[in-house]
PyMOL CGO cylinders between C-alpha atoms (Angstrom):
from pymol import cmd
from pymol.cgo import CYLINDER

trace = [
    CYLINDER, 23.96, 43.71, -45.79, 20.35, 42.70, -45.17, 0.3, 1, 1, 1, 1, 1, 1,
    CYLINDER, 20.35, 42.70, -45.17, 19.33, 44.42, -48.39, 0.3, 1, 1, 1, 1, 1, 1,
    CYLINDER, 19.33, 44.42, -48.39, 21.79, 42.24, -50.32, 0.3, 1, 1, 1, 1, 1, 1,
    CYLINDER, 21.79, 42.24, -50.32, 20.22, 39.11, -48.80, 0.3, 1, 1, 1, 1, 1, 1,
    CYLINDER, 20.22, 39.11, -48.80, 16.75, 40.30, -49.76, 0.3, 1, 1, 1, 1, 1, 1,
    CYLINDER, 16.75, 40.30, -49.76, 17.93, 40.93, -53.32, 0.3, 1, 1, 1, 1, 1, 1,
    CYLINDER, 17.93, 40.93, -53.32, 19.43, 37.42, -53.56, 0.3, 1, 1, 1, 1, 1, 1,
    CYLINDER, 19.43, 37.42, -53.56, 16.15, 35.92, -52.36, 0.3, 1, 1, 1, 1, 1, 1,
    CYLINDER, 16.15, 35.92, -52.36, 14.19, 38.12, -54.74, 0.3, 1, 1, 1, 1, 1, 1,
    CYLINDER, 14.19, 38.12, -54.74, 16.26, 36.97, -57.70, 0.3, 1, 1, 1, 1, 1, 1,
    CYLINDER, 16.26, 36.97, -57.70, 15.61, 33.37, -56.71, 0.3, 1, 1, 1, 1, 1, 1,
    CYLINDER, 15.61, 33.37, -56.71, 11.85, 33.97, -56.66, 0.3, 1, 1, 1, 1, 1, 1,
    CYLINDER, 11.85, 33.97, -56.66, 11.96, 35.85, -59.96, 0.3, 1, 1, 1, 1, 1, 1,
    CYLINDER, 11.96, 35.85, -59.96, 14.04, 33.16, -61.71, 0.3, 1, 1, 1, 1, 1, 1,
    CYLINDER, 14.04, 33.16, -61.71, 11.64, 30.43, -60.59, 0.3, 1, 1, 1, 1, 1, 1,
    CYLINDER, 11.64, 30.43, -60.59, 8.64, 32.48, -61.67, 0.3, 1, 1, 1, 1, 1, 1,
    CYLINDER, 8.64, 32.48, -61.67, 10.10, 33.16, -65.10, 0.3, 1, 1, 1, 1, 1, 1,
    CYLINDER, 10.10, 33.16, -65.10, 11.11, 29.51, -65.51, 0.3, 1, 1, 1, 1, 1, 1,
    CYLINDER, 11.11, 29.51, -65.51, 7.44, 28.64, -65.15, 0.3, 1, 1, 1, 1, 1, 1,
    CYLINDER, 7.44, 28.64, -65.15, 6.45, 31.35, -67.61, 0.3, 1, 1, 1, 1, 1, 1,
    CYLINDER, 6.45, 31.35, -67.61, 4.34, 33.09, -64.96, 0.3, 1, 1, 1, 1, 1, 1,
    CYLINDER, 4.34, 33.09, -64.96, 3.59, 36.75, -64.53, 0.3, 1, 1, 1, 1, 1, 1,
    CYLINDER, 3.59, 36.75, -64.53, 3.83, 38.28, -61.08, 0.3, 1, 1, 1, 1, 1, 1,
    CYLINDER, 3.83, 38.28, -61.08, 0.06, 38.20, -60.98, 0.3, 1, 1, 1, 1, 1, 1,
    CYLINDER, 0.06, 38.20, -60.98, -0.01, 34.47, -61.71, 0.3, 1, 1, 1, 1, 1, 1,
    CYLINDER, -0.01, 34.47, -61.71, 2.54, 33.76, -58.98, 0.3, 1, 1, 1, 1, 1, 1,
    CYLINDER, 2.54, 33.76, -58.98, 0.60, 35.94, -56.55, 0.3, 1, 1, 1, 1, 1, 1,
    CYLINDER, 0.60, 35.94, -56.55, -2.55, 33.98, -57.26, 0.3, 1, 1, 1, 1, 1, 1,
    CYLINDER, -2.55, 33.98, -57.26, -0.82, 30.61, -56.94, 0.3, 1, 1, 1, 1, 1, 1,
    CYLINDER, -0.82, 30.61, -56.94, 0.80, 31.61, -53.64, 0.3, 1, 1, 1, 1, 1, 1,
    CYLINDER, 0.80, 31.61, -53.64, -2.22, 33.50, -52.27, 0.3, 1, 1, 1, 1, 1, 1,
    CYLINDER, -2.22, 33.50, -52.27, -0.26, 36.76, -52.09, 0.3, 1, 1, 1, 1, 1, 1,
    CYLINDER, -0.26, 36.76, -52.09, -0.88, 40.25, -53.44, 0.3, 1, 1, 1, 1, 1, 1,
    CYLINDER, -0.88, 40.25, -53.44, 0.76, 41.09, -56.76, 0.3, 1, 1, 1, 1, 1, 1,
    CYLINDER, 0.76, 41.09, -56.76, 2.44, 44.17, -55.26, 0.3, 1, 1, 1, 1, 1, 1,
    CYLINDER, 2.44, 44.17, -55.26, 3.90, 42.01, -52.50, 0.3, 1, 1, 1, 1, 1, 1,
    CYLINDER, 3.90, 42.01, -52.50, 5.42, 39.66, -55.08, 0.3, 1, 1, 1, 1, 1, 1,
    CYLINDER, 5.42, 39.66, -55.08, 6.89, 42.64, -56.90, 0.3, 1, 1, 1, 1, 1, 1,
    CYLINDER, 6.89, 42.64, -56.90, 8.47, 43.96, -53.71, 0.3, 1, 1, 1, 1, 1, 1,
    CYLINDER, 8.47, 43.96, -53.71, 9.86, 40.51, -52.89, 0.3, 1, 1, 1, 1, 1, 1,
    CYLINDER, 9.86, 40.51, -52.89, 11.49, 40.22, -56.28, 0.3, 1, 1, 1, 1, 1, 1,
    CYLINDER, 11.49, 40.22, -56.28, 13.14, 43.64, -56.00, 0.3, 1, 1, 1, 1, 1, 1,
    CYLINDER, 13.14, 43.64, -56.00, 14.40, 43.05, -52.48, 0.3, 1, 1, 1, 1, 1, 1,
    CYLINDER, 14.40, 43.05, -52.48, 12.15, 45.72, -50.98, 0.3, 1, 1, 1, 1, 1, 1,
    CYLINDER, 12.15, 45.72, -50.98, 10.13, 43.22, -48.92, 0.3, 1, 1, 1, 1, 1, 1,
    CYLINDER, 10.13, 43.22, -48.92, 11.33, 40.60, -46.46, 0.3, 1, 1, 1, 1, 1, 1,
    CYLINDER, 11.33, 40.60, -46.46, 9.54, 37.25, -46.63, 0.3, 1, 1, 1, 1, 1, 1,
    CYLINDER, 9.54, 37.25, -46.63, 8.50, 35.51, -43.45, 0.3, 1, 1, 1, 1, 1, 1,
    CYLINDER, 8.50, 35.51, -43.45, 8.36, 31.76, -43.05, 0.3, 1, 1, 1, 1, 1, 1,
    CYLINDER, 8.36, 31.76, -43.05, 4.72, 31.44, -44.07, 0.3, 1, 1, 1, 1, 1, 1,
    CYLINDER, 4.72, 31.44, -44.07, 5.31, 33.44, -47.25, 0.3, 1, 1, 1, 1, 1, 1,
    CYLINDER, 5.31, 33.44, -47.25, 8.31, 31.25, -48.11, 0.3, 1, 1, 1, 1, 1, 1,
    CYLINDER, 8.31, 31.25, -48.11, 6.15, 28.17, -47.58, 0.3, 1, 1, 1, 1, 1, 1,
    CYLINDER, 6.15, 28.17, -47.58, 3.37, 29.62, -49.78, 0.3, 1, 1, 1, 1, 1, 1,
    CYLINDER, 3.37, 29.62, -49.78, 5.90, 30.31, -52.53, 0.3, 1, 1, 1, 1, 1, 1,
    CYLINDER, 5.90, 30.31, -52.53, 7.26, 26.78, -52.25, 0.3, 1, 1, 1, 1, 1, 1,
    CYLINDER, 7.26, 26.78, -52.25, 3.76, 25.34, -52.47, 0.3, 1, 1, 1, 1, 1, 1,
    CYLINDER, 3.76, 25.34, -52.47, 3.11, 27.43, -55.59, 0.3, 1, 1, 1, 1, 1, 1,
    CYLINDER, 3.11, 27.43, -55.59, 6.40, 26.38, -57.20, 0.3, 1, 1, 1, 1, 1, 1,
    CYLINDER, 6.40, 26.38, -57.20, 5.99, 22.77, -55.99, 0.3, 1, 1, 1, 1, 1, 1,
    CYLINDER, 5.99, 22.77, -55.99, 9.44, 22.77, -54.40, 0.3, 1, 1, 1, 1, 1, 1,
    CYLINDER, 9.44, 22.77, -54.40, 10.91, 22.31, -50.93, 0.3, 1, 1, 1, 1, 1, 1,
    CYLINDER, 10.91, 22.31, -50.93, 12.17, 25.42, -49.12, 0.3, 1, 1, 1, 1, 1, 1,
    CYLINDER, 12.17, 25.42, -49.12, 15.81, 24.45, -49.59, 0.3, 1, 1, 1, 1, 1, 1,
    CYLINDER, 15.81, 24.45, -49.59, 15.43, 24.85, -53.34, 0.3, 1, 1, 1, 1, 1, 1,
    CYLINDER, 15.43, 24.85, -53.34, 14.19, 28.42, -52.99, 0.3, 1, 1, 1, 1, 1, 1,
    CYLINDER, 14.19, 28.42, -52.99, 17.03, 29.21, -50.58, 0.3, 1, 1, 1, 1, 1, 1,
    CYLINDER, 17.03, 29.21, -50.58, 19.71, 27.41, -52.63, 0.3, 1, 1, 1, 1, 1, 1,
    CYLINDER, 19.71, 27.41, -52.63, 21.46, 30.66, -53.68, 0.3, 1, 1, 1, 1, 1, 1,
    CYLINDER, 21.46, 30.66, -53.68, 22.48, 31.09, -50.05, 0.3, 1, 1, 1, 1, 1, 1,
    CYLINDER, 22.48, 31.09, -50.05, 25.56, 28.90, -50.05, 0.3, 1, 1, 1, 1, 1, 1,
    CYLINDER, 25.56, 28.90, -50.05, 27.81, 28.99, -47.00, 0.3, 1, 1, 1, 1, 1, 1,
    CYLINDER, 27.81, 28.99, -47.00, 30.18, 31.31, -48.90, 0.3, 1, 1, 1, 1, 1, 1,
    CYLINDER, 30.18, 31.31, -48.90, 27.31, 33.62, -49.82, 0.3, 1, 1, 1, 1, 1, 1,
    CYLINDER, 27.31, 33.62, -49.82, 26.17, 33.74, -46.20, 0.3, 1, 1, 1, 1, 1, 1,
    CYLINDER, 26.17, 33.74, -46.20, 29.68, 34.67, -45.08, 0.3, 1, 1, 1, 1, 1, 1,
    CYLINDER, 29.68, 34.67, -45.08, 29.93, 37.43, -47.68, 0.3, 1, 1, 1, 1, 1, 1,
    CYLINDER, 29.93, 37.43, -47.68, 26.61, 38.89, -46.54, 0.3, 1, 1, 1, 1, 1, 1,
    CYLINDER, 26.61, 38.89, -46.54, 28.03, 39.39, -43.05, 0.3, 1, 1, 1, 1, 1, 1,
    CYLINDER, 28.03, 39.39, -43.05, 24.67, 38.88, -41.35, 0.3, 1, 1, 1, 1, 1, 1,
    CYLINDER, 24.67, 38.88, -41.35, 24.58, 39.42, -37.61, 0.3, 1, 1, 1, 1, 1, 1,
]
cmd.load_cgo(trace, "trace")
């Protein structure tokens, strides 16, 4: 279940990155993260903490709710998080 949540978040990051026309390296630089970390986030292999989410939001110039928008109430229920 947690893996599914990480994959949903990763897709959200990837979609925003591609919408800007950025490479993973460019996003990593803008968010002050390592390129490998960004790659692992996008594939759902890495969990993002609050500070990473805030760095990503700063880079994308969005508020955190926009990055977490794929997590509708229905989606959260389907994930069955405990």
